[in-house]
C-alpha positions, 0 to 999 in steps of 0.5 A: 706760350710755353717753351719745352726742352726734350729732356723736360718733356719726357717727364710729362708722358705726352707724345715725345717730339724728338732729341735735341729739340725745342717745343713751342706751344701756343694756346689760346688766348694768346693765339686764335688756334692752338699751335705747336712748333718744334725746332732743333737745338741749333735753330734755337741757339741761332735765333737767340744768338742773332737777337742777343748779339744785336742787343750786345752791340747796342749795349757795350756795357753788357756785351762781355756778360752776354757773350759769356752766357751765349757760350754757356748756352751753346755748351749746355745744348751740346753744340760745341762739338 
């Protein structure tokens, strides 16, 4: 499985999947049939936030660092507007 962000994909010269998107590329042998899934930056962030905030609740000693990194990710994806 590979994960590509929109700005990275332009460098490969392949069919572009849109601005502010994340492409997940699943290929054999990880899956029976090659498949690509495209989601928005917001959807990507929401998924990451869901799982890492749950992890932070279970690991209070790491909570501040995880929340700082989530805020940094949100900012880098341009979702703070």
